[in-house]
C-alpha positions in Angstrom: -54.3 22.3 -74.8 -52.9 19.2 -73.1 -49.2 18.6 -73.1 -49.6 15.7 -75.7 -51.6 18.0 -77.9 -49.0 20.7 -77.7 -46.2 18.2 -78.4 -48.1 16.8 -81.4 -48.7 20.4 -82.7 -44.9 21.0 -82.6 -44.0 17.6 -84.3 -46.7 18.1 -87.0 -45.0 21.4 -87.8 -42.0 19.4 -89.0 -43.9 16.6 -90.8 -47.0 14.4 -90.5 -50.4 15.2 -89.2 -51.3 16.4 -85.8 -53.7 13.5 -85.2 -50.9 11.0 -86.1 -48.5 12.6 -83.6 -51.1 12.7 -80.8 -51.7 9.0 -81.1 -48.0 8.3 -81.5 -46.8 10.4 -78.6 -49.6 9.3 -76.3 -49.0 5.6 -77.1 -45.3 6.1 -76.5 -45.7 7.8 -73.1 -48.4 5.3 -72.1 -46.0 2.4 -73.0 -48.4 1.1 -75.7 -46.0 1.9 -78.6 -42.4 0.7 -78.4 -39.4 1.8 -80.4 -36.9 -0.9 -81.3 -35.3 -2.5 -78.2 -37.0 0.1 -75.9 -37.4 -0.8 -72.3 -39.5 0.8 -69.6 -39.9 3.4 -68.2 -40.4 6.4 -70.5 -40.3 10.1 -69.6 -41.3 13.3 -71.3 -40.7 16.9 -70.4 -42.3 20.1 -71.9 -41.1 23.7 -72.0 -43.8 26.2 -71.5 -44.2 29.9 -72.4 -47.3 30.9 -70.4 -49.7 28.1 -71.2 -48.2 27.2 -74.6 -45.9 24.2 -75.1 -42.8 25.7 -76.9 -40.6 22.6 -76.7 -40.4 19.0 -75.5 -38.2 16.0 -75.1 -38.9 12.3 -74.5 -36.7 9.4 -73.8 -36.6 5.8 -72.6 -34.3 3.1 -71.5 -33.0 0.8 -74.3 -30.5 -1.8 -75.4 -30.2 -0.5 -78.9 -26.6 -0.1 -80.0 -25.5 -1.3 -76.6 -26.8 2.0 -75.2 -28.6 2.3 -71.8 -31.0 5.1 -72.9 -32.4 6.8 -76.0 -33.5 10.3 -76.7 -36.7 9.6 -78.7 -37.8 13.2 -79.6 -36.6 16.7 -79.0 -38.4 19.6 -80.7 -38.5 23.4 -80.0 -40.7 25.8 -82.0 -38.6 28.0 -84.3 -39.3 31.2 -82.3 -37.7 29.7 -79.2 -34.7 28.0 -80.9 -31.3 29.3 -79.8 -32.7 30.5 -76.5 -31.5 27.6 -74.3 -34.8 25.7 -74.3 -33.3 22.6 -76.0 -30.3 22.6 -73.7 -32.6 22.8 -70.6 -34.7 20.0 -71.9 -31.6 17.8 -72.7 -30.3 18.4 -69.1 -33.7 17.3 -67.7 -33.6 14.1 -69.7 -29.9 13.5 -68.8 -30.7 13.9 -65.1 -33.6 11.4 -65.4 -31.4 8.9 -67.3 -28.6 9.3 -64.8 -31.2 8.5 -62.1 -32.1 5.4 -64.0 -28.3 4.4 -64.1 -28.3 4.9 -67.9 -25.0 6.6 -68.7 -24.7 5.7 -72.4 -27.5 7.4 -74.4 -28.1 7.3 -78.2 -30.0 9.5 -80.5 -30.8 9.2 -84.2 -29.7 12.2 -86.3 -30.1 12.5 -90.0 -26.5 12.8 -91.5 -27.5 16.1 -93.3 -28.7 17.7 -90.1 -25.5 19.6 -89.2 -27.3 21.8 -86.6 -28.5 18.9 -84.6 -25.2 17.2 -84.8 -23.4 20.3 -83.5 -26.0 20.6 -80.7 -25.5 17.0 -79.5 -21.7 17.3 -79.8 -21.9 20.5 -77.6 -23.7 18.3 -75.0 -21.1 15.6 -75.0 -22.2 13.3 -77.8 -19.9 11.3 -80.1 -20.7 9.5 -83.3 -21.8 5.8 -83.1 -22.4 5.4 -86.9 -23.8 7.5 -89.8 -27.2 8.0 -88.2 -26.5 7.6 -84.4 
């Protein structure tokens, strides 16, 4: 299974069809699909257990909300949550963004997602608005 297929499999476990996510993730990483105010380049990292993708993160440079970078997606399969996989992934993205001279990074979080909010706060985030 390719990395994109593994990423799509994880995303489709949350919502949407795997085919949709394969096209969306592939288009994003190939710079063919663009989130609002996204700039180039983009990056994605996967976490593997053996040959299986158990988590991933993707991000890009941006000007949205006067930020320099944006975390597009981060997902970890339920069996690997709470094991440090997401923290390792966020550190990889943070290092890449720092290398791109992008110190202010935004991420969209559903207001009702308290677990995600706590995770981002533990990693240095502050609230921009209700969703960011």
